[in-house]
C-alpha positions in Angstrom: 114.8 70.8 138.1 110.4 70.3 137.0 108.4 73.5 138.5 107.8 71.8 142.0 111.4 71.4 142.3 112.8 74.9 141.6 109.8 76.8 144.0 110.6 75.0 146.8 113.5 75.8 146.5 113.3 78.9 145.4 110.9 79.6 148.3 113.6 77.8 150.8 116.4 80.7 149.8 113.5 83.4 150.2 112.2 82.1 153.2 115.7 81.7 154.9 117.0 85.0 154.4 113.9 87.1 154.5 111.8 85.1 156.7 108.1 84.2 156.2 105.9 86.9 156.8 108.4 89.0 154.7 108.5 87.0 151.7 105.7 87.6 150.1 103.7 86.2 147.0 104.9 88.9 144.8 108.5 88.0 145.6 108.4 84.5 145.2 106.9 84.3 141.8 109.1 86.8 141.1 112.5 84.4 141.8 110.7 81.2 141.2 109.8 83.5 137.5 106.3 81.9 137.5 102.7 83.9 137.8 100.9 83.8 141.4 98.2 81.9 139.4 100.8 78.9 138.8 102.5 78.9 141.8 99.0 78.4 143.3 98.3 76.1 141.0 101.4 73.8 142.6 102.0 75.4 146.2 98.1 75.3 147.5 99.0 78.2 149.4 101.9 80.4 150.8 101.4 78.0 154.2 101.6 74.9 152.2 104.9 75.5 150.5 106.8 76.6 153.6 105.8 73.5 154.9 106.9 71.9 151.5 109.9 74.2 152.4 110.3 72.6 156.1 109.6 69.1 154.5 112.6 69.2 152.0 114.8 70.8 154.1 113.7 68.4 157.0 114.5 65.6 154.5 118.4 67.3 153.7 119.4 67.9 157.9 118.2 64.9 158.9 120.4 63.2 155.7 123.8 65.7 157.4 122.9 63.6 160.4 122.9 59.9 159.5 126.1 59.2 161.8 127.1 57.2 164.6 129.1 59.5 167.2 127.9 62.5 169.3 131.3 64.4 167.2 129.9 63.3 164.1 126.7 65.4 165.2 128.5 68.5 165.6 130.8 67.9 162.5 127.8 68.1 160.5 126.3 70.6 162.3 129.3 72.5 161.4 129.5 71.4 157.5 126.2 72.0 157.7 126.2 75.8 158.8 129.2 76.4 156.2 127.1 75.5 153.4 124.0 76.7 154.6 124.6 79.2 156.1 124.5 81.0 159.8 121.1 82.0 160.3 119.7 80.0 162.7 117.2 77.5 163.0 114.3 77.9 159.7 111.8 75.0 161.6 112.0 77.2 164.8 112.1 81.2 163.2 109.1 79.9 161.0 107.1 79.1 164.2 107.7 82.1 166.0 107.0 84.4 162.6 103.0 82.6 163.1 103.1 82.1 166.7 102.6 78.1 166.0 99.3 79.2 164.7 99.4 77.8 161.1 98.5 74.4 161.4 100.5 73.5 158.5 104.2 75.5 159.6 103.6 74.0 163.0 102.9 70.2 161.9 106.1 70.3 159.8 108.4 71.9 162.6 106.6 69.5 165.9 107.1 66.2 162.8 110.6 67.5 162.3 111.7 68.2 165.9 110.2 64.6 167.0 112.2 63.4 164.5 115.7 65.2 165.9 114.6 64.5 169.3 115.0 60.9 168.2 117.9 60.7 166.3 120.0 62.8 168.7 119.1 60.4 171.6 120.0 57.3 169.5 123.1 58.5 168.9 124.2 59.4 172.2 122.7 56.6 173.1 124.7 54.6 169.9 128.2 56.4 171.0 127.8 55.7 175.2 127.1 52.3 174.5 123.3 52.7 176.8 120.7 54.9 176.2 121.0 58.3 178.2 118.3 60.5 178.1 119.0 62.8 180.2 122.9 62.8 178.1 120.4 63.4 175.1 118.6 65.9 176.2 121.9 68.3 176.9 123.3 67.5 173.7 120.2 68.6 172.4 119.9 71.7 174.0 124.0 72.4 173.1 123.1 71.7 169.4 120.0 73.6 169.6 122.1 76.4 171.3 125.3 76.3 168.9 122.8 76.8 165.9 121.3 80.3 166.6 124.8 81.4 168.6 126.2 80.7 164.9 123.8 83.7 164.3 126.3 86.0 165.6 129.3 83.8 166.3 130.0 82.7 163.8 131.2 79.0 163.0 133.5 79.0 166.6 129.7 79.0 167.9 129.6 75.0 166.4 132.8 74.2 167.5 133.1 75.5 171.0 129.9 73.2 171.6 131.0 70.3 169.7 133.8 70.3 172.9 131.4 70.4 175.1 129.5 67.5 173.6 133.1 66.0 174.5 133.2 66.8 177.8 129.7 65.9 178.2 130.5 61.9 176.8 133.6 61.6 178.2 131.8 62.6 181.7 128.9 59.8 181.1 131.3 57.2 180.7 133.6 57.6 183.7 
């Protein structure tokens, strides 16, 4: 693993566990095993590093959502929560911490959420056999809600959302 990949992976773990604001440069450099000078050389800034972390997380998360059905979307979320943990959406948490005032972070969050919304709409349309923007919005809210409810309810929050998604989809078909 090259230095920037190691730094990105380390920063993701720290930002995800402790938050963007609470993760200082000293903690990052110690965990990554590099000097602050080297960190800034590779990352540019803490905000740029967070944007890189979000871009990498987006790549991994969206790859998991390369599915054909609504049920598979929620199955992918169950798997994500099992593997990555139940800490809520790193994108929304980082945006909330910075108030949307850090352009690199705000841009990475917006790009992810736009792509995520499109992906949900594509899967709903494919599964239903037609576009249904209202149902896609409901699935998006259900998915996001399950992600955050899993923080305190665990994986059963995602299982419950998966069951509700099946009911919504069946209702839309009927």
